LUMDRENKE-763624 format. One record per residue (C-alpha): residue in one letter; x negated, y, z negated; residue number from 0. Coordinates in steps of 0.25 Angstrom, whole numbers, plus 5000, padded with zeros to 4 digits. Each point is the difference from the previous one (the first is absolute). Layout:
N
- a,X,Y,Z,NUM
...
This chain:
130
- m,5000,5000,5000,0
- q,4995,5014,5004,1
- l,5002,5011,4990,2
- q,5000,5014,5004,3
- l,4997,5013,4991,4
- e,5011,5009,5002,5
- t,4998,5015,4997,6
- s,5010,5010,4997,7
- s,5000,5015,4998,8
- i,5009,4999,4988,9
- p,4992,5002,4988,10
- t,5000,4989,4989,11
- i,5000,5002,4985,12
- q,4985,4997,4996,13
- g,5003,5000,4985,14
- h,5009,5004,4989,15
- g,4999,5002,4985,16
- a,5008,5007,4989,17
- g,5003,5014,5005,18
- w,4994,4999,5014,19
- i,5000,4993,5014,20
- m,4989,5000,5010,21
- l,5006,5002,5015,22
- a,4992,5003,5012,23
- g,4988,5004,4991,24
- q,5007,5009,4991,25
- r,5002,4998,4986,26
- l,5015,5005,4998,27
- t,5006,5003,4986,28
- q,5014,5004,5003,29
- s,5011,4992,5005,30
- l,5000,4999,5015,31
- l,5009,4996,5012,32
- i,4993,4992,5012,33
- l,5006,5000,5013,34
- p,5000,4989,5010,35
- d,4989,5008,5009,36
- g,4991,5001,4988,37
- r,5002,5014,4996,38
- f,5002,5003,4986,39
- a,5005,5011,4991,40
- n,5003,5004,4986,41
- w,5013,4993,4995,42
- d,5004,5010,4989,43
- c,5004,4991,4989,44
- a,4990,4996,4989,45
- t,5009,4990,4994,46
- c,5011,4991,5003,47
- e,5009,5009,4992,48
- a,4998,5011,5009,49
- l,5005,4993,5013,50
- r,5012,5006,5006,51
- e,5008,4996,5013,52
- a,4992,5010,5008,53
- h,4987,4992,4998,54
- f,5006,4989,5007,55
- a,5006,5008,5011,56
- r,4987,5005,5005,57
- l,4998,4986,5006,58
- l,5011,5002,5009,59
- a,4995,5013,5005,60
- a,4991,4994,5010,61
- p,5001,5009,5013,62
- e,4994,4989,5009,63
- p,5005,4986,5001,64
- q,4985,4994,4998,65
- l,5001,5007,4986,66
- r,5012,4992,4996,67
- p,4996,4989,4990,68
- e,5006,4986,5002,69
- v,4997,4999,4985,70
- v,4997,5009,4987,71
- l,4992,4996,4989,72
- f,5004,5007,4987,73
- g,4988,5000,4990,74
- s,5007,5003,4986,75
- g,4988,5003,4992,76
- a,4992,4992,4990,77
- r,5013,4991,4997,78
- l,5011,4995,5009,79
- r,5012,5010,5001,80
- f,5012,5000,5009,81
- p,5005,5013,5007,82
- r,5014,5003,5000,83
- p,5008,4992,5011,84
- q,5007,5013,5005,85
- w,4986,5005,5003,86
- i,4995,4989,5009,87
- r,5014,4996,5006,88
- p,4998,5009,5012,89
- l,4987,4994,5003,90
- i,5006,4986,5000,91
- e,5012,5004,5008,92
- s,4990,5006,5011,93
- g,4994,4986,5001,94
- i,4987,5003,4991,95
- g,4997,4990,4990,96
- v,4996,5005,4986,97
- e,4990,4992,4991,98
- t,4999,5004,4986,99
- m,4988,4996,4992,100
- d,4989,5006,4989,101
- t,4990,5009,5007,102
- p,4988,4991,5000,103
- a,5009,4989,5006,104
- a,5005,5010,5012,105
- c,4985,5004,5003,106
- r,4997,4985,5002,107
- t,5012,4999,5009,108
- w,4997,5012,5008,109
- n,4987,4994,5003,110
- i,5006,4987,5005,111
- l,5011,5006,5008,112
- v,4991,5010,5007,113
- s,4991,4989,5003,114
- e,5011,4993,5007,115
- g,5003,5012,5009,116
- r,5013,5003,4993,117
- r,5007,5014,4999,118
- v,5000,5002,4985,119
- a,5002,5012,4991,120
- a,4997,5001,4986,121
- g,5004,5009,4988,122
- l,4990,4998,4990,123
- i,5002,5006,4985,124
- i,4986,5002,4994,125
- e,5002,5003,4986,126
- p,4990,5009,4992,127
- a,4990,4991,4993,128
- a,5003,4999,4985,129
């Protein structure tokens, strides 16, 4: 069997720890939203309690079809917490899958899905280190 190394322009998450994620060579300490094309931006919620429906609505606002994710990873911080169903219902009704997990698991899953060439987006809560 011949194996081929696939390369992607989408950045992988190189590391994570309490209060930080390493993405595209940058150590990020604030919650972030990663789009399917690899661009990322602050996701203005430092904790799961600060989330609102508008945070998830940003994932539906992709102006171009290639930026529309097929699945969204929600990293809820250091422990698993679920968003309110009404916040993610518009994503699900639009045919976008939503997977909820703690942020370290979401980081690992991001790398797997990106390596498979999937159109994935992620909303990752990075809680301040204690």
